[in-house]
C-alpha positions as CSV (number, residue, x, y, z in Angstrom):
1,M,4.1,28.9,-17.7
2,S,4.9,32.3,-16.4
3,Q,4.6,33.1,-12.7
4,P,3.9,36.8,-12.1
5,H,4.4,36.6,-8.4
6,P,7.0,34.7,-6.3
7,R,5.3,32.3,-3.9
8,I,5.9,30.8,-0.5
9,V,3.9,27.9,0.9
10,V,3.5,27.5,4.7
11,V,2.0,24.3,6.0
12,L,0.7,24.3,9.6
13,A,1.6,20.9,11.1
14,A,2.5,21.6,14.7
15,G,-0.7,20.5,16.5
16,E,-0.9,17.6,18.8
17,G,-4.2,16.3,17.6
18,K,-5.4,15.2,21.1
19,R,-8.6,13.7,19.8
20,M,-6.7,11.2,17.6
21,K,-5.6,9.6,20.9
22,S,-2.4,8.4,19.2
23,A,1.4,8.4,19.8
24,L,1.7,9.3,16.1
25,P,1.4,13.0,15.2
26,K,-1.9,13.7,13.6
27,V,-0.5,14.9,10.3
28,L,1.4,11.6,9.9
29,H,-1.6,9.4,9.9
30,P,-1.8,7.5,6.6
31,L,-4.6,7.8,4.0
32,L,-4.4,5.8,0.8
33,G,-0.7,6.0,0.1
34,R,0.2,9.3,1.7
35,T,0.1,10.9,5.1
36,L,-2.3,13.8,5.8
37,V,0.5,16.3,5.4
38,G,1.8,14.4,2.4
39,H,-1.5,15.0,0.6
40,V,-1.4,18.7,1.5
41,L,2.1,19.0,0.1
42,T,1.0,17.3,-3.1
43,A,-1.9,19.7,-3.5
44,A,0.5,22.7,-3.1
45,A,3.2,21.3,-5.4
46,P,1.9,22.7,-8.7
47,L,2.3,26.3,-7.3
48,R,6.0,25.8,-7.8
49,A,6.7,27.8,-4.7
50,E,10.2,29.2,-4.2
51,R,10.2,27.9,-0.6
52,T,7.9,25.5,1.3
53,V,8.0,25.9,5.1
54,V,6.3,23.3,7.4
55,V,5.7,24.4,10.9
56,V,6.3,21.4,13.3
57,G,5.7,21.0,17.0
58,H,4.2,17.9,18.5
59,G,6.3,14.9,17.4
60,A,8.6,17.3,15.6
61,D,11.4,14.7,15.1
62,Q,8.9,12.2,13.5
63,V,7.5,14.9,11.2
64,R,11.0,16.1,10.2
65,A,12.0,12.5,9.4
66,H,8.9,12.1,7.3
67,L,9.5,15.3,5.4
68,A,13.1,14.3,4.6
69,E,11.6,11.2,2.8
70,V,8.6,12.8,1.0
71,A,9.5,16.5,0.6
72,P,13.2,17.0,1.2
73,E,13.0,20.5,-0.3
74,A,10.6,21.6,2.5
75,T,12.0,23.5,5.5
76,P,10.7,22.4,8.9
77,V,10.4,25.2,11.4
78,L,9.8,24.4,15.1
79,Q,6.9,26.0,17.0
80,A,8.0,24.9,20.5
81,Q,4.9,26.4,22.1
82,Q,1.6,26.2,20.3
83,L,0.4,29.7,20.8
84,G,-2.0,29.9,17.8
85,T,-2.0,29.9,14.1
86,G,-0.9,33.5,13.9
87,H,2.1,32.7,16.0
88,A,2.9,29.7,13.8
89,V,2.9,31.8,10.6
90,R,5.0,34.4,12.1
91,I,7.6,31.8,13.0
92,A,7.4,30.4,9.5
93,L,8.0,33.8,7.9
94,E,11.1,34.3,10.0
95,A,12.6,31.4,8.1
96,V,12.1,33.3,4.8
97,P,13.0,36.9,5.8
98,D,13.5,38.1,2.2
99,A,10.2,36.6,0.8
100,T,8.0,38.7,-1.4
101,G,4.9,38.1,-3.4
102,T,2.2,35.6,-2.2
103,V,2.4,33.4,0.8
104,V,-0.1,30.5,0.8
105,V,-1.0,29.0,4.2
106,I,-2.6,25.6,4.5
107,N,-3.6,23.5,7.4
108,G,-1.8,20.1,7.4
109,D,-4.9,18.0,7.9
110,V,-7.0,18.6,4.7
111,P,-6.0,15.6,2.6
112,L,-8.9,15.9,0.1
113,L,-7.8,19.3,-1.1
114,R,-7.2,19.3,-4.9
115,P,-4.3,21.1,-6.6
116,E,-6.8,22.8,-8.9
117,T,-8.5,24.4,-5.9
118,V,-5.3,25.8,-4.5
119,A,-4.3,27.2,-7.8
120,A,-7.7,28.8,-8.3
121,L,-7.5,30.4,-4.8
122,V,-4.0,31.8,-5.5
123,G,-5.0,33.0,-9.0
124,A,-8.1,34.8,-7.7
125,H,-6.0,36.4,-4.9
126,E,-3.3,37.7,-7.2
127,D,-5.7,38.8,-9.9
128,A,-7.6,40.9,-7.3
129,G,-4.5,42.4,-5.8
130,A,-5.9,41.5,-2.4
131,A,-4.1,41.7,0.9
132,A,-5.7,38.4,2.0
133,T,-8.0,35.8,0.5
134,V,-9.6,33.0,2.4
135,L,-10.9,29.7,0.9
136,A,-14.4,29.2,2.1
137,A,-17.1,26.5,1.6
138,E,-20.8,26.1,2.2
139,V,-21.2,23.0,4.4
140,P,-24.3,21.1,5.6
141,D,-23.1,21.2,9.2
142,P,-20.6,23.9,10.3
143,T,-20.3,22.7,13.9
144,G,-16.8,23.3,15.3
145,L,-15.6,25.3,12.3
146,G,-14.8,29.0,11.9
147,R,-17.5,31.1,10.2
148,I,-17.2,33.6,7.4
149,V,-18.9,36.8,8.5
150,R,-19.9,39.2,5.6
151,D,-21.2,42.7,5.7
152,S,-24.5,43.9,4.2
153,A,-22.9,44.2,0.8
154,G,-21.6,40.6,0.9
155,R,-18.0,41.6,1.6
156,L,-15.8,39.8,4.1
157,E,-16.0,41.5,7.4
158,R,-14.2,39.0,9.6
159,I,-13.6,35.3,10.4
160,V,-14.8,34.1,13.8
161,E,-14.0,30.9,15.6
162,E,-17.1,29.0,16.8
163,R,-16.2,29.3,20.4
164,D,-16.0,33.1,20.0
165,A,-19.1,33.4,17.8
166,T,-22.5,34.7,18.7
167,A,-25.6,32.6,18.3
168,G,-26.4,34.3,15.0
169,E,-22.9,33.8,13.7
170,R,-23.1,30.1,14.6
171,A,-26.0,29.7,12.3
172,I,-23.8,30.7,9.3
173,R,-23.0,27.7,7.1
174,E,-20.2,29.4,5.1
175,I,-17.0,28.2,6.8
176,N,-13.3,29.0,6.8
177,A,-11.5,26.1,5.2
178,G,-8.2,27.0,6.9
179,I,-6.5,27.8,3.6
180,Y,-5.3,31.3,2.8
181,A,-3.4,33.5,0.3
182,F,-1.7,36.7,1.6
183,D,0.5,39.5,0.3
184,V,3.5,38.6,2.4
185,V,4.7,42.2,3.1
186,R,1.3,43.3,4.4
187,L,0.9,40.0,6.3
188,R,4.2,40.5,8.3
189,D,2.9,43.9,9.4
190,A,-0.5,42.5,10.5
191,L,0.9,39.6,12.4
192,G,2.7,42.0,14.7
193,K,-0.7,43.5,15.7
194,L,-2.5,40.3,16.7
195,S,-3.7,39.9,20.3
196,T,-4.6,36.9,22.4
197,D,-8.0,38.4,23.5
198,N,-10.1,35.4,22.7
199,D,-11.5,32.2,24.4
200,Q,-8.3,30.2,23.8
201,G,-5.8,33.0,24.6
202,E,-4.0,32.4,21.3
203,E,-3.0,34.5,18.3
204,Y,-5.5,33.7,15.6
205,L,-4.3,34.1,12.0
206,T,-7.9,34.7,11.0
207,D,-7.9,38.0,13.0
208,V,-5.7,39.4,10.2
209,F,-8.7,39.6,8.0
210,G,-10.5,41.8,10.4
211,L,-7.5,44.0,10.8
212,F,-7.2,44.4,7.0
213,A,-10.9,45.1,6.5
214,S,-10.9,47.7,9.3
215,A,-7.8,49.4,7.6
216,G,-9.5,49.4,4.2
217,E,-7.1,46.8,2.8
218,P,-8.8,44.6,0.1
219,V,-9.7,41.2,1.4
220,A,-11.5,38.4,-0.5
221,V,-13.3,35.1,-0.2
222,H,-12.8,32.3,-2.7
223,V,-15.5,29.6,-2.4
224,A,-14.5,26.0,-3.1
225,A,-16.6,24.3,-5.7
226,D,-16.9,21.2,-3.5
227,H,-17.0,21.5,0.3
228,V,-15.7,17.9,0.7
229,E,-12.2,19.2,-0.3
230,T,-12.1,21.4,2.8
231,L,-12.8,18.7,5.3
232,G,-10.2,18.4,8.0
233,C,-9.4,15.5,10.4
234,N,-9.7,15.6,14.2
235,D,-10.2,12.0,15.3
236,R,-10.2,8.4,14.0
237,V,-13.9,8.6,13.0
238,E,-13.3,11.6,10.7
239,L,-10.1,9.9,9.4
240,A,-12.2,6.9,8.4
241,G,-14.7,9.1,6.7
242,L,-12.0,10.9,4.7
243,R,-10.6,7.6,3.7
244,R,-13.9,6.5,2.3
245,L,-14.4,9.7,0.4
246,L,-10.9,9.5,-1.1
247,R,-11.5,5.9,-2.0
248,D,-14.6,6.9,-3.9
249,R,-12.8,9.7,-5.7
250,V,-9.9,7.5,-6.7
251,N,-12.0,4.6,-7.8
252,E,-14.3,6.8,-9.9
253,S,-11.3,8.4,-11.6
254,W,-9.9,5.0,-12.6
255,M,-13.2,3.7,-13.9
256,R,-13.5,6.7,-16.1
257,T,-10.1,6.0,-17.7
258,G,-11.2,2.4,-18.7
259,V,-10.4,0.3,-15.6
260,S,-13.1,-2.1,-14.4
261,L,-13.7,-2.2,-10.6
262,L,-16.2,-4.9,-10.0
263,D,-17.0,-3.8,-6.5
264,P,-15.8,-0.3,-5.9
265,E,-16.9,-0.2,-2.3
266,T,-14.5,-3.0,-1.3
267,T,-11.6,-1.9,-3.5
268,W,-9.0,0.4,-2.0
269,I,-6.4,1.9,-4.3
270,D,-3.6,4.2,-3.0
271,V,-3.2,7.5,-4.9
272,T,0.3,6.3,-5.8
273,V,-0.9,3.3,-7.8
274,T,-0.9,3.1,-11.6
275,L,-3.6,1.1,-13.6
276,E,-3.8,0.6,-17.3
277,R,-6.9,0.5,-19.5
278,D,-8.8,-2.8,-19.4
279,A,-7.3,-3.9,-16.1
280,V,-9.9,-5.7,-14.0
281,I,-9.9,-5.3,-10.2
282,D,-12.3,-7.7,-8.4
283,Q,-13.8,-7.3,-4.9
284,N,-12.0,-7.1,-1.6
285,T,-8.7,-5.9,-3.2
286,Q,-6.1,-3.5,-1.9
287,L,-3.6,-1.9,-4.2
288,K,-0.8,-0.1,-2.3
289,G,2.3,1.9,-2.8
290,A,3.9,2.0,-6.2
291,S,1.9,-1.0,-7.5
292,V,1.2,-1.2,-11.3
293,V,-1.5,-3.3,-13.0
294,A,-1.1,-3.5,-16.7
295,A,-3.7,-3.7,-19.4
296,G,-5.9,-6.8,-19.4
297,A,-4.7,-8.1,-16.1
298,L,-7.1,-9.5,-13.5
299,V,-6.4,-8.8,-9.9
300,G,-8.7,-10.2,-7.2
301,P,-10.9,-11.2,-5.5
302,D,-9.2,-11.0,-2.1
303,V,-5.8,-9.7,-3.2
304,T,-3.4,-7.3,-1.5
305,L,-0.6,-5.8,-3.7
306,E,2.1,-3.6,-2.3
307,D,4.8,-2.1,-4.5
308,T,4.1,-4.9,-7.0
309,V,4.0,-4.9,-10.8
310,V,1.4,-7.1,-12.6
311,G,2.0,-7.6,-16.3
312,A,-0.4,-7.5,-19.1
313,G,-2.9,-10.3,-19.1
314,A,-1.7,-11.7,-15.8
315,T,-4.0,-13.1,-13.1
316,V,-3.6,-12.7,-9.4
317,V,-6.3,-14.4,-7.2
318,R,-6.6,-14.5,-3.4
319,S,-3.0,-13.7,-2.8
320,H,-0.6,-11.3,-1.1
321,A,2.4,-9.7,-2.8
322,V,5.0,-7.2,-1.6
323,G,7.7,-5.9,-3.8
324,A,7.1,-8.5,-6.5
325,E,7.0,-8.6,-10.3
326,V,4.4,-10.8,-12.1
327,G,5.1,-11.1,-15.8
328,P,2.7,-10.9,-18.7
329,R,0.1,-13.7,-18.7
330,A,1.6,-15.2,-15.5
331,S,-0.8,-16.6,-12.9
332,V,-0.6,-16.3,-9.1
333,G,-2.8,-18.0,-6.5
334,P,-5.1,-18.7,-5.0
335,Y,-3.5,-18.4,-1.5
336,A,0.0,-17.5,-2.7
337,Y,2.5,-15.2,-1.0
338,L,5.0,-13.2,-3.1
339,R,7.7,-11.6,-1.0
340,P,10.2,-8.9,-2.0
341,A,12.2,-9.6,-5.2
342,A,9.9,-12.4,-6.3
343,K,10.0,-12.3,-10.1
344,L,7.7,-14.3,-12.4
345,A,8.5,-14.3,-16.1
346,E,5.9,-14.5,-18.9
347,K,3.3,-17.3,-18.4
348,A,5.0,-18.5,-15.2
349,K,2.7,-20.0,-12.5
350,V,2.7,-19.8,-8.8
351,G,-0.2,-21.8,-7.4
352,T,-2.0,-22.6,-4.2
353,F,-0.1,-22.2,-0.8
354,V,3.2,-21.3,-2.5
355,E,5.6,-18.7,-1.0
356,V,8.3,-17.1,-3.2
357,K,11.0,-14.8,-1.9
358,N,14.0,-13.3,-3.8
359,S,13.6,-15.7,-6.6
360,E,13.2,-15.7,-10.4
361,I,10.8,-18.1,-12.0
362,G,11.4,-18.5,-15.7
363,A,8.9,-18.2,-18.6
364,G,6.3,-21.0,-18.6
365,S,7.7,-22.6,-15.4
366,K,5.2,-23.8,-12.8
367,V,5.3,-24.0,-9.0
368,P,1.8,-25.3,-8.6
369,H,1.2,-26.0,-4.9
370,L,2.4,-26.3,-1.3
371,T,6.0,-25.0,-1.9
372,Y,8.5,-22.6,-0.5
373,V,10.9,-21.0,-3.1
374,G,13.5,-18.9,-1.4
375,D,16.7,-17.5,-3.0
376,A,16.3,-19.5,-6.2
377,T,16.5,-19.2,-9.9
378,I,14.2,-21.5,-12.0
379,G,14.7,-21.6,-15.7
380,E,12.1,-21.9,-18.4
381,Q,9.4,-24.5,-18.8
382,S,10.3,-26.3,-15.6
383,N,7.9,-27.9,-13.1
384,I,8.4,-27.9,-9.4
385,G,6.7,-30.8,-7.5
386,A,4.2,-30.3,-4.7
387,A,5.5,-29.9,-1.1
388,T,9.0,-28.8,-2.2
389,V,11.2,-26.7,0.0
390,F,14.2,-24.6,-1.1
391,V,16.4,-24.9,1.9
392,N,18.2,-21.5,1.6
393,Y,19.4,-20.8,5.2
394,D,22.2,-22.5,7.1
395,G,21.6,-20.6,10.3
396,V,24.1,-17.9,9.4
397,N,24.0,-17.2,5.7
398,K,21.5,-17.5,2.8
399,H,22.5,-19.6,-0.2
400,R,21.0,-19.9,-3.7
401,T,19.5,-22.8,-5.6
402,V,19.4,-23.0,-9.4
403,I,17.0,-25.2,-11.3
404,G,17.6,-25.3,-15.0
405,S,15.2,-25.1,-17.9
406,H,12.8,-28.0,-18.8
407,A,13.6,-29.7,-15.5
408,R,11.1,-31.8,-13.5
409,T,11.5,-31.9,-9.8
410,G,9.7,-34.5,-7.7
411,A,7.1,-34.0,-5.1
412,D,8.3,-33.5,-1.5
413,N,11.8,-32.5,-2.5
414,M,14.2,-30.5,-0.5
415,F,16.9,-28.6,-2.2
416,V,19.7,-27.8,0.3
417,A,21.4,-24.7,-1.1
418,P,23.8,-24.0,-2.6
419,V,22.8,-26.6,-5.2
420,E,22.1,-26.8,-8.9
421,V,19.8,-29.0,-11.0
422,G,20.8,-28.9,-14.7
423,D,18.7,-28.4,-17.8
424,G,16.3,-31.3,-18.6
425,A,17.2,-33.0,-15.3
426,Y,14.7,-34.9,-13.0
427,T,14.6,-35.4,-9.3
428,A,12.8,-38.3,-7.6
429,A,9.9,-37.7,-5.3
430,G,10.9,-37.6,-1.6
431,S,14.5,-36.7,-2.3
432,V,16.8,-34.4,-0.3
433,I,19.0,-32.9,-3.0
434,D,22.2,-31.5,-1.6
435,K,24.5,-32.2,-4.5
436,D,24.4,-30.9,-8.1
437,V,22.3,-32.9,-10.6
438,P,23.9,-32.8,-14.1
439,P,21.8,-31.9,-17.1
440,G,19.6,-34.8,-18.2
441,A,20.3,-36.8,-15.1
442,L,17.9,-38.2,-12.5
443,G,18.7,-37.2,-8.9
444,V,17.6,-39.7,-6.3
445,A,18.3,-39.1,-2.6
446,R,16.2,-41.4,-0.5
447,A,16.7,-44.7,1.4
448,R,15.3,-48.0,-0.1
449,Q,12.0,-48.9,1.4
450,R,11.8,-51.9,3.8
451,N,8.7,-53.4,5.3
452,I,8.8,-55.0,8.8
453,E,6.2,-57.7,8.7
454,G,3.9,-58.1,11.7
455,W,5.2,-54.9,13.4
456,V,1.7,-53.7,14.4
457,A,0.7,-57.0,16.0
458,M,4.0,-57.1,18.0
459,R,4.2,-53.4,19.0
460,R,0.6,-52.2,19.0
461,P,-1.5,-55.3,20.0
462,G,-5.1,-54.7,20.8
463,T,-5.4,-51.5,18.8
464,A,-7.8,-50.8,16.0
465,A,-4.9,-50.9,13.6
466,A,-3.9,-54.4,14.8
467,E,-7.5,-55.6,14.4
468,A,-7.8,-54.2,10.9
469,A,-4.5,-55.8,9.9
470,Q,-5.6,-59.2,11.2
471,R,-8.9,-59.0,9.3
472,A,-6.9,-58.1,6.1
473,E,-4.5,-61.0,6.7
474,E,-7.4,-63.4,7.2
475,A,-9.2,-62.2,4.0
476,G,-5.9,-62.5,2.1
477,S,-5.5,-66.1,3.3
478,A,-9.0,-67.0,2.1
479,Q,-8.2,-65.7,-1.4
480,A,-4.7,-67.3,-1.6
481,P,-5.9,-70.6,-3.3
482,A,-7.6,-68.7,-6.1
483,A,-4.5,-66.6,-6.5
484,R,-2.3,-69.6,-6.8
485,E,-4.6,-71.1,-9.4
486,G,-4.4,-67.9,-11.4
487,E,-0.6,-68.0,-11.1
488,A,-0.6,-71.5,-12.6
489,I,-2.6,-70.4,-15.5
490,H,-0.6,-67.2,-16.3
491,G,2.9,-68.1,-15.3
492,G,3.0,-66.5,-11.8
493,A,6.0,-64.1,-12.2
494,E,5.7,-60.5,-10.8
495,P,7.1,-57.6,-12.8
496,V,10.5,-56.4,-11.6
497,R,11.0,-52.7,-10.7
498,T,14.6,-51.4,-11.1
499,A,16.1,-48.3,-9.5
500,G,16.6,-46.9,-13.0
501,G,13.1,-47.5,-14.1
502,E,9.9,-45.4,-13.7
503,V,10.3,-43.1,-10.7
504,D,7.5,-40.9,-9.5
505,T,8.3,-37.2,-9.7
506,A,5.9,-34.4,-9.5
507,T,2.3,-33.1,-9.8
508,E,1.2,-30.3,-12.0
């Protein structure tokens, strides 16, 4: 696409934001996957500006660090003293002394601004050959906002801040959205003529419009199609309102692409998330960061995903996942926790009260319940018994456990890493496995049970347990003659259990 005019973008992000009552600079407050200033930079990105200058001030180091992460091509410029928007733009233009064409100025706290609206503003400005164009909006309540004052012919006469406005001007509902396009050469000249003769004693960028109009320079107003896009943020209440508005916009957009949101009002999806057609998102669900939900997957209710990929046809219910991968047709939850680098292959299962960290679970394998899997590799079609712990930390270093394919590990096992259980191997319930188990072998690591007869009567006399035991013994004594008679009839021998016989292993 041809670009007839070179363009510069200036973002005003130096304000303290006192009403936010926060140690965090206002423009860094998050809103569905981006900061306030991050949303603004995204809206301006399609302009393909030659330079982007961000004016920083309060919390400058924090804002610079954030820009280095999200917009490394942007140039931060310090406004050490906040002497007004006109002063801020003058400092910004000093960083681009050779700039020509159009300069676009945007407040850093308008996160709902759409790229299409910015492009329309700039297009209208350049087509008209105007010296300056302001984005305006008709709002239900203009309190606290600058007003657009027009002459009898409907042309822009000036922009007035509310505190400097007359009673009649305060009744105007057409407001200044804080977004402008200027001819950069004419703007430089006008900035040198600004005064501080106003209620705040600051250099107002908006006074440039009055100067241009008085000098006969062409100025214009471009009205936004939806005033919601122009809403700024001054405190936590307004931030929460913007978050709800953006949630509704994002959710509506996804539903129109073929995604089912069963309860949009309790579904929060970051603008950085990707959803495929026929994904189903149930109520009370948050999708954050770079998360992806593939076609036919069901996520929710009560799920939080952050930077997590959910494969086609998979199910995640009442669970939390961060930096994880859930393979096609795998299932997670309820009440599971997938930590970074947890990877489930196709049809794998992570069940109730299971935590997985830095581990791969092979295709069709199951970790059904009450288990911690840390720093492990589990092969295909294996089953991990309930209440199992992968003991991965020796107090200094992390070590890895490998469970082969088609293995069956017992309930209440501990695998003391580094250790390996071979393909097709079993481990007995209650075992602490700290040596490798060969393929096809049974690993047993537990002491033989012994019963100390009469221990409760000797050590806990007078307790309810002792009384219950005595009653059971008396009942058993009364039944003994009948039992002996039965033994005489049937031969009386008890079955023998051998160590190599049936050993309880796991639950599924």
